[in-house]
NUDREN-211537 format. One record per atom (N, C-alpha, C): x, z negated, y negated; residue in one letter. Coordinates in pm, whole numbers, plus 50000, padded with zeros to 5 digits. Layout:
<rs>
XZYa
...
</rs>
This chain:
<rs>
500785000150123m
500044999449993m
500984999749874m
500755008749787q
501475010749672q
501045000649551q
502034995049501n
501534984949403n
501694992249252n
500484996349197m
500465003649070m
500644994548951m
500724981448963s
500734972848842s
502264970848800s
503224975348894k
504614972348850k
505084978848732k
505934972548651n
506304977548524n
507914980148563n
508284992048598t
509664994848642t
510484996848524t
510074996048393n
510854997548273n
511594984948236n
511074973148299i
511734960448256i
513054959548320i
514054956348238r
515414953848286r
515834940848231r
515854929648313p
516234917348271p
517644915548228p
517994905948143q
519374902848111q
520044895748220q
521424894448203s
522194888748318s
522104875148326s
522144869348453c
522394855548482c
522474854948636c
523274844448683d
523574844048828d
523744829848879d
523384826948990t
523624814049059t
524234817149189t
525254808249238f
525934811749366f
525814799249445f
526054799749578a
526474788849668a
527194793749794a
528174785549833a
528924787949953a
528774775850036a
528584777750171l
528284766950264l
529264768450387l
529374757150456p
530094758550578p
529624768450669p
530204776250740p
531734772850776p
532724781450663p
532114785650561c
532804793050463c
533684784950365c
533524770850362t
534134762850263t
535154754450318t
536054751050232l
537044740650266l
536484727750269l
536784718350371n
536474704050404n
534944704250411n
534314713850474d
532884712150514d
531964709050400d
532244712250267c
531384710150163c
530534721550120c
529554720150029i
528834730249976i
529324732649825i
529534744149788i
529984747349656i
528894755549576i
528454749849468f
527484756949384f
528204762549243f
527644773249192g
528174777149072g
527124785949005g
527214785948853k
526284792548787k
526854797348647k
526634809748595n
526754811548472n
525494814048391n
525204805748284s
524054807048218s
524034817448114s
523414828748126d
523504838648017d
522274839347934d
522494836447803r
521594833847698r
521684840547570r
520854841147470p
521034848147358p
522364843047290p
523094852147236s
524444848747190s
524514837847071s
523484837447011d
523344827146900d
522984815546935d
522674812447065e
522124799247118e
523264790547167e
523364778547126v
524324769147157v
523734760547280v
524764759947387q
524444752247511q
525354739947511q
524614729647506e
525324715947499e
525314710647646e
526264701747676v
526244693247794v
525934677847764v
525034673347838v
524584659847812v
524494650747939v
524794639047922y
524674629648035y
523584619448005y
522644617448105v
521424609248083v
521504599548196v
521664586048154p
521914575648270p
520474573448348p
520664566848454a
519374563448525a
518654554248453a
517264554848452t
516454546948359t
515134542348435t
514794530948412d
513504524948450d
512384526548351d
511224532948387h
510214536048288h
508994526248309h
508464522148190p
507104514048215p
506084523648270p
505064518348336q
504074525448395q
502684520348341q
501714529248306p
501984544548300p
502734548448166p
503314558948170s
504044564848066s
504114579848070s
504534585547954k
504684599147947k
506014604547912k
506474616747959v
507704621847908v
507514634747833v
508024636647717k
507734649047622k
508764658647679k
508454670547732c
509334680447773c
509404689147658c
509684702347673t
509954711647556t
508624713247480t
507654716247553y
506254718047482y
505154707647502y
505104703547630i
503954693447671i
504574681347732i
503614671047737e
503884659047804e
503474659447950e
504204653148036v
503794650748159v
503894636048222v
503404631248313n
503424618048350n
504804614448396n
505404603248345q
506794598448384q
506584590248527q
507714590448579v
507934583648707v
508524570648688v
508314560848768p
508894546348745p
510574546648725p
511154554348790h
512574555148785h
513114569948791h
514044572448697t
514694586248696t
516174583048724t
516814592748793y
518154591648835y
519044597248718y
520374592948714s
521294598548618s
521564613648646s
521744619748533v
521984634848553v
522924639048454v
523784649548469v
524514656548381v
523924671748373v
523694675348250l
522944687548229l
523704697448136l
523704710548170s
524054719648079s
522834728048023s
522454726647887k
521084728947842k
521224736447704k
520304745647678p
520114751247543p
519704739447451p
520554737447332s
520344724947263s
518964722347200s
518164734147186w
516834733247124w
515784728347215w
516004728447341m
514864724747431m
515224712547510m
514174706847582w
514394694047652w
514934697547805w
514484708147853g
514984713147982g
516464717247996g
516894722048108a
518154726148118a
518274738648218a
519404746448183e
519644757748259e
520194754148407e
520904744448409m
521674739648523m
522074724048518m
522494718148624g
522904706248621g
523024698948762g
523194685948758a
523424677748879a
522824664548856a
522684656648986n
522234643048961n
523234634749042n
523024620549040e
523934611449095e
523894612549256e
522864618849303h
522794619449465h
523344633049507h
523924641749419g
524684652349478g
523634666149470g
522414663949404v
521594675449401v
521814684349271v
522124696349297c
522244707149181c
521174716549181c
520914721849064i
519934732749050i
520334741948939i
520184754948964g
520374766048871g
519124772448868g
518894777648736n
517564785648720n
517664798748681n
517044808848721e
517174822348689e
515774828048629e
515954835748521a
514774843348472a
514394855448560a
513194855348604i
512864868448672i
511594874648626i
511434887148638w
510294894348582w
509484898848699w
508234896848714t
507484899348835t
506154907348789t
505594913848886c
504394921548858c
503074913048818c
503264899748813l
502054891448776l
502394888048638l
503244891548555m
503434886148427m
502294891848341m
501804883848252d
500844888948142d
501014879248025d
499994881147933s
500024873347817s
499844857947826s
499294854647946s
499124840247969s
500444833247971s
501594840148000d
502864835148016d
503274829147889d
502694832447767n
503054826047634n
502474812747614n
501444808947699i
500824796747681i
501744785347702i
501914774547612k
502804765147628k
502514754147747k
503254755547834k
503284748047953k
504594742847983k
505064740948114l
506364736848152l
507274749048162l
508424749148094l
509364760248110l
510024758448254l
510704768548297g
511474767648430g
512534756948402g
513114756948287m
514154747848252m
513714733048254m
512464730548208d
511814716748223d
511604712648366d
511244722248452l
510954718648580l
512354714848654l
513364722948625l
514744719948671l
515164705248630l
514914702348509r
515494688048478r
514574678148544r
513334679048538l
512384669648594l
512784666448745l
513074678148819a
513434677648961a
514794669348982a
515824673448891l
517004664548898l
516814650548879l
515984647248776e
515674633248734e
514964624448849e
514344634148943r
513424625649037r
513734628149184r
514654636549223a
514884639749350a
516134634749422a
516224629949545k
517394626849615k
517964637749709k
517134647549726t
517664659149820t
516934671349762t
517604682649813a
517114696249780a
515714697649807a
515324694449926i
513894697949972i
512894689849871i
513264676749856e
512584669749758e
512374675249628e
513554680949569a
513344687949449a
512514699049438a
512594706749543l
511654718349580l
510284714249563l
509884704749646k
508454699249634k
508004692849507k
508914687649427i
508554682449302i
508344694449202i
509144704549217i
508914716149129i
507594723249159i
507354724349285t
506094732349313t
504814724149274t
504964711049304c
503824701349274c
503624700649119c
504694701349033l
504454701148894l
503894714448838l
504294726848912i
503664739448875i
502094738748905i
501934733049012a
500474733149058a
499554724748957a
500214713148906e
499424703248826e
499464707948672e
500604711948626y
500754715648484y
500984731548447y
501274739148542g
501504753148503g
502844755148443g
503384767648452m
504614772148402m
504384782048290m
505024781348176g
504954790348065g
505374786247928g
505404795147842g
506074791047701g
507014800747670g
507314802747535n
508414809947491n
509804803547533n
510724811047585c
511854805247645c
513154806447559c
512844809747419s
513784810547312s
513144804347180s
514054799147105d
513494794546966d
513794804746862d
514444815546905t
514784827246808t
514114839746844t
513954843046964l
513304855347013l
511814853347049l
511054862446968p
509584862046995p
509164868047122p
508194860647181n
507654864447311n
508614866547430n
509624858547427f
510484859547530f
510114849247640f
509454855247743t
508864848447850t
509294854647983t
509334847548079y
509584850848209y
509204840948328y
509134846348440h
508924837348564h
510414832748606h
510404823948714n
511564816748745n
511894814248884n
513254814948906s
513654812849045s
514744802049041s
515014794349155f
515794783949160f
516724783849287f
518004780049260l
518784777649375l
519034762849369l
518584755649467i
518554740949485i
519554736749595i
520634729649557a
521524725249654a
521734709349663a
522134704749776d
522494691549799d
523764693049913d
524274680249930p
525494683450025p
525184687150159p
523974689250198s
523704693150329s
523064706650335s
522414711150234e
521724725350266e
521304730650117e
520804742750129i
520604750550001i
519054755250018i
518344755649932w
516944761949916w
516924769649817w
516324782749839i
516064792449730i
514494791149716i
514044790749575l
512634788449543l
512484800749441l
511454810549470e
511184819849374e
509664819749342e
509534819549214c
508084818349157c
507404829449090c
506354835549132a
505764847349051a
504534839948997a
504744833748878g
503674825848806g
503474813748902g
502284809448950v
502084797549026v
502264800949178v
502404813749213i
502674817849352i
504124816049381i
504594811449491w
505944809649528w
506344811349676w
507494813249701a
508034813449835a
509474807349841a
509774800149947a
511004793249957a
511824797050079a
513084797950077e
513994801150193e
515054790050201e
515254784750326r
516234774750342r
517414783850380r
518714780350331v
519894787650367v
520694776650432v
521094780450567r
521754770850650r
523244771950661r
523864783950625e
525224785350642e
525654798550565e
526944800050539g
527344813150482g
527384811850324g
527054823650259v
527054823950119v
525574828850082v
525224825949955r
524004831349903r
524064830349742r
523384840049675n
523284841649534n
521844845849500n
521624842449375i
520314848449318i
520794852849173i
519954861949124s
520094868348992s
518714870348936s
518764879048833n
517484881248757n
516544889748838n
516144887248977e
515364894949048e
514864887649170e
513764889449237l
513374883049355l
514474885749467l
514664878549546s
515624879749663s
515044875349799s
514104868949815i
513454864649938i
512544876749984i
512974879850105r
512274890550166r
511164886250261r
511584888650387t
510474883450489t
510824869050546t
512014863450518n
512464851350585n
511894839650485n
510704836250514i
510024825350431i
509804813850511i
510404802850462d
510324789550536d
509084780750476d
508944781550352l
507784773550284l
507064783750184l
505944780650153k
505204791050065k
504054784249998k
503464788949885s
502334783449821s
501144787649908s
499964778849890d
498854780249979d
498344792949973d
497794799650073n
497034812750070n
498004824550011n
499214823450021l
500154833949968l
499774848950007l
499544850550143e
499184863050194e
497924867550143e
496824859250145k
495524862950101k
495454866249953k
496424858749865f
496374862449729f
497004876449708f
498024879549773a
498564893449762a
497624904049806a
496944901649923e
496024911149980e
494864912649884e
494304902249830d
493214902449725d
493554910749592d
494834908149562k
495294915149439k
495634931049464k
495554935249576g
495874949249623g
497294951949624g
498264940949645l
499594942749638l
500284943249777l
499424940149881w
499994940250016w
498984944450117w
499474953850211d
498674958550323d
499064950450442d
498154941950499p
498424932650607p
499004939850740p
498894952750738s
499584960350860s
501094960850839s
501584957150724t
502984958450695t
503534944950684t
504934943650708p
505604929850698p
505344924650551p
505254911450546f
505194904850409f
506414901950366f
506804911650278d
508174912150203d
507934907650059d
508404893050035f
507904888449897f
508554894449784f
509714899849800k
510434908349683k
509724922349663k
509334927849787m
508854942749779m
507594940949704m
506694929949733i
505434928349678i
505264924349542i
506154913749489f
505984909149358f
507034913249255f
508244920049290d
509294922549203d
508774934149128d
509384936248995v
509184948848920v
510024959748971v
511084956849042d
512084965649091d
512394962949242d
512124971349337e
512204969749472e
513604969949517e
514624974549441l
515934975849472l
516794965249408l
517684961449499d
518724950549458d
519624955749343d
519834948449245s
520634953949127s
522124953049160s
522884961749079h
524284960849107h
525004948049090h
524424938749000r
525184926848981r
524814916149098r
523704917249153y
523344908949255y
524124911849382y
524294925149404k
525154929749518k
526644926249505k
527034928849371a
528454925349337a
528634908949351a
527794902049309g
528014887249339g
528104883749488g
527324889449574r
527304886649722r
528674891349761r
529074903149719s
530394907949767s
531504898849726s
531524895249597l
532564885349561l
532594871849653l
531454865949668l
531424853849747l
531794856549896l
531484868149945t
531944871750104t
533354873450093t
533994880550007n
535344883149999n
536254870449989n
535814861549894f
536524849749860f
536444839549980f
535294839050058s
535134829750158s
535414834550300s
536034847750326k
536144852650460k
537194845950538k
538044836350478d
538994828750556d
538534814950586d
537224810950549g
536634798750552g
537284787550472g
538084790750367q
538694781550269q
538064781850138q
536874786150112f
536364787749976f
536364773849910f
536724774349775k
536964762049719k
536504763649563k
536624752549487s
536244753949358s
536854765049268s
538154767249290i
538754776149190i
538284791649245i
537954792549358d
537334805449387d
535874807849331d
535104797049309m
533944799049233m
534194800749085m
535254794449043f
535754797648901f
535884813448892f
536634818648982k
536994833748982k
535664843148982k
534754837249071v
533594844449076v
532844846448944v
532734833948867l
532094833148734l
532764839248632l
534074842548648r
534994849348537r
534944863648571r
534214868648669d
534444884248693d
533664891448597d
534404900448526k
533774909348430k
533464923248470k
534094928848566p
533564942948609p
532204941648672p
531884931148727s
530444931148788s
529384928148689s
529634922948572g
528864919848475g
528504903848486g
528984897048577i
528624883248594i
529194875348487i
530404877948435c
530934871448304c
530634880448191c
529644875148101m
529254884047975m
529974877247860m
530824884447795s
531704879547664s
531164884947547s
530324894847540s
529954901947411s
528444907747433s
527874911747314g
526594916347321g
525494905347286g
524244909347290s
523204900647244s
522934888147334s
523334890247466f
523334880347564f
524724878247613f
525134865347623v
526564861347678v
526414849447754v
527474848347848s
527524834947931s
527734823447843s
526774815547805t
526894805647713t
527254791947759t
527254790747888g
527824778747965g
527944781448114g
528814774348176s
529114775948311s
529234762848384s
528814761648520q
529034750948595q
529514753748738q
530274745548792v
530674746548941v
530604733748993v
529954729549105s
529894717749171s
530334718349315s
531274709849353v
531564706749503v
530924695249551v
529964697149632l
529184686449695l
529604683149823l
529974668749827q
530434662949947q
529304653250021q
529394654350152k
528454644550216k
528894629850200k
527944621850176p
528444606450158p
529344601350263p
529164605950384e
529904600850499e
531344605450496e
531744615050403s
533024620250396s
533964611550314s
533274602250242g
533984592050153g
534574599250024g
534294612750016l
534814619349892l
533604620049790l
534024620049653p
532884621349555p
532744635849535p
531334637949502s
531064652949449s
531704654449306s
532204666149290i
532814668749160i
532034680049089i
531714678448959h
530874687948891h
531844693348778h
532004704848754w
532784711448644w
532054719548557w
532164716948426f
531534721948324f
532534728448218f
532094740348165t
532924745748060t
532664740247917t
531174738947892a
530694732647768a
531184742447658a
531534754747685t
531704763947579t
531484778647643t
531194787147567p
530814801447592p
532004809147674p
531664818247751d
532504827247820d
533494820147910d
533294819748041p
534174811148130p
535594819448133p
535604832048098a
536944839148104a
537734832448000a
537414826447899c
538344820147798c
537914805847761c
537424799447875s
537154784847869s
537764777547981s
537684764747967i
538204755548077i
537114747948144i
537214748948276f
536394740648357f
536904725948363f
535964717948327k
536324703548310k
535584693848397k
536264685648477p
535554678448598p
534704666448535p
533614664348606f
532744652248581f
532384646048718f
532454633048744i
532214625848846i
531284614148827i
530254613048892f
529094602048873f
529794587548914f
529834579048803t
530344564248860t
529354555448784t
529584542648802e
528654531448748e
528824532748596e
529994534248536n
530224533348390n
530884547548348n
529894556848313v
530594570048272v
530854570048123v
532084573248087f
532484576547946f
532124592047928f
531394592247821f
530964606547807f
531154610947646f
531764622447615p
532004625647492p
530934630247404p
530804626947280d
529824631147185d
530164645747142d
531344649647161s
531894661847108s
531284674847186s
530494674247299v
530014683747352v
528384683647352v
527964673947263v
526404673247246v
526154677147095v
524974685947081s
524644691446961s
524134679746867s
524374681646738p
523774671846632p
522154674746629p
521534664246594v
520084663946603v
519564668146463v
518664678146447p
518214681546312p
517554668946243p
517574666046117m
517024654646044m
515594657346010m
515224671145992t
513874676145955t
513274684646061t
511964686546054s
511234695946144s
511744709246127s
512184713446023s
512764727145998s
514124729946054s
514144738346165t
515374739846250t
515894753646240t
515284762946162s
515654776346168s
516954779346122s
517414771246027s
518874773945980s
519764763546019s
519234754646106f
520234742546152f
521424747046233f
522574741546201d
523684745546283d
523884735146391d
523614740546518r
523594731746636r
524924731746711r
525974737746640k
527304738146706k
527944724946697k
528304719546818y
528924707346833y
530594709246820y
531234697346813h
532584696846771h
533554707346864h
533364705646993l
534244714047079l
533804728747076l
532684731547061y
532134744047037y
532874749746918y
532804744746808k
533474749546689k
535004752946705k
535624741046769l
537084742846793l
537504755346894l
536624755746988h
536914766747073h
536594780047006h
535534780946936e
535334793646872e
536304797946787e
536844789146707q
538034791046611q
539244794946676q
539544788346796y
540664791846869y
540564805946933y
539394810146995c
539184823747037c
539394834846943c
538924831846811i
538964841646712i
540534842346671i
541134832246664k
542604832146621k
543464838446727k
543074837946862h
543914844546963h
543234856547026h
542374862746954k
541574875346989k
542454886247032k
543664887946971g
544634899246999g
545594896047114g
545394883247150s
546494878947259s
545734872047361s
544854878747441r
544064872747538r
544954866347658r
546044873247706s
546784868247802s
547474854647767s
548014854247638t
548444840547594t
547384830047593t
546164832947541l
545104824547548l
544654819647679l
544464829047766r
544254824147908r
545164817247976r
546544818547951n
547644811248017n
547684796547954n
547374794047812q
547404781747760q
546204772947830q
545084779847842l
543814772147895l
544024770648044l
544594779548116q
544854778148250q
545744766548298q
546674762748214k
547614753248240k
546804738448240k
545984738148141l
545214725448126l
544154724048244l
543514735748282e
542584734648386e
543294730448519e
544374736948547t
545154735848669t
545624721148674t
545934713548571k
546214700648561k
545044692248604k
544054695948570y
542684686548616y
542324690948753y
542474702848797v
542234705148937v
543104696849032v
544384694948992t
545294686349069t
544894671949061t
544574668348937s
544134654148916s
542984649848989s
541864658848998v
540804657549083v
540954655449236v
542004663349289e
542294662149429e
542884647349450e
543684643249366d
544334629649374d
543174619249380d
542244620449279i
541184610049262i
540414610249380i
539884622349428s
538974622749552s
539584616749668s
540854617649691l
541444611349803l
541684596749789l
541554591949674n
541824576849647n
540674572249560n
539454576949580f
538284574249492f
537984559549482f
537934550149590e
537644537349560e
538484530549477e
539844535249473n
540854527649392n
540944535049249n
540394545549232k
540404552249104k
538984556049044k
538074546849061k
536844549448997k
536714547948849k
537644540548794e
537794537848654e
538324551948592e
539354556248654e
539894569948600e
538894581148617e
538124580648728a
537154590548743a
536004589348658a
535654577848598s
534544576248488s
534944582548365s
536294585048338k
536644591548217k
537204605948226k
537044610048350l
537704624748371l
537004635048261l
535874635448258f
535334645948173f
535684644348018f
535514630347990y
535784626147841y
537264630247816y
538154626647906d
539714628847876d
539914643047870d
539344652447971a
539544665347970a
539144672547825a
538014668147781v
537364673347652v
538364668747535v
538894657447546e
539774653047438e
541024660847440e
541594663247556e
542804671547567e
542724684447531e
541464691047563e
541224704747533e
541124705447385e
540364696647316s
540314695947174s
541534695047091s
542454687647152a
543844686047095a
544564698447109a
544484706047219l
545084718847232l
544754728247125l
543374728947104y
542974738446990y
543424733646863y
543404721146836c
543854716946700c
545484717946672c
546164719846786d
547654720646778d
548134735046773d
547074744046807s
547454758646820s
547444765246674s
</rs>
């Protein structure tokens, strides 16, 4: 049955989330990575929110609407557009990581402009409430059913709306959740490598789904029951996999073929320019990046979360963060808060962002020198993290300041250059 409602003229902007699982990874861990590609004039901050007990009943104000608050939220570290409540990516104290992707489906219409929960709000709510990946998936789908998903996804671009997909990871498994409005399908990834991009990727391998999914598709005239139920084929605006999605899968496969995939390999994936995964110029750029190494609790090793907190991973430093009881977190990666309701001309650039921007402009003609200077500092922290991980019980105080110290040292590098 041909789907006549598909708009094949839609070509979404770049964004990618990746995961590598055993047996492809070093030390039997799961490695998560994401580039957040957003409007080039948007500032993406990194924030730490400690675990909190909340009075009941109470509400939490998301980007546009309020939802019921839970009694306890877990500590989270988030990379987020500074104007919104939600986040593009992040992690929580239990080793749950989520990356969000914009997708365009054949079910999109004007109702997507109605202010509800953004996909980024759903991501943050899940991280604050879930101990496992499957729990996060159930939280997201329940919130969609209760409150709906929608609203403008930019504070500067009019009518910038989309549907959402999520790569949800914990130290034991990966789930892919793809939503065409309130309709959704989920696939559990048990081993190997997996990535998502600005398109549907779930085909016939569906492990969980919204109620009456097949009947909905049939009633809409999108699916002939005599054919296999292919989620992407039915709901995507383009039935072919994009070049960037295929390139991302190829990079993951090549870097993991020896079973030794590690954090620095995910850094390389996110910095790949020929594929379009790393976007350095244009109206949309890679405004922030995250890599997380998720360790099972029984390993005795801490999970490590790396954030650039600056645009373009090709000329940024990945800096490590570890959840501890007393986290020292820098103010210099958090955007200032507007003092008035008028935010149209408010400068949201934080201290590290400004230093990095000036540094990149200064070294624009000598990219190799720039990369070498930044690489030395990043390598130092990769080595430091290896030592802390192996002696974590004795080095928790050092671990609590890792991200803070890395940001301070990076700032000093910019000021001295």
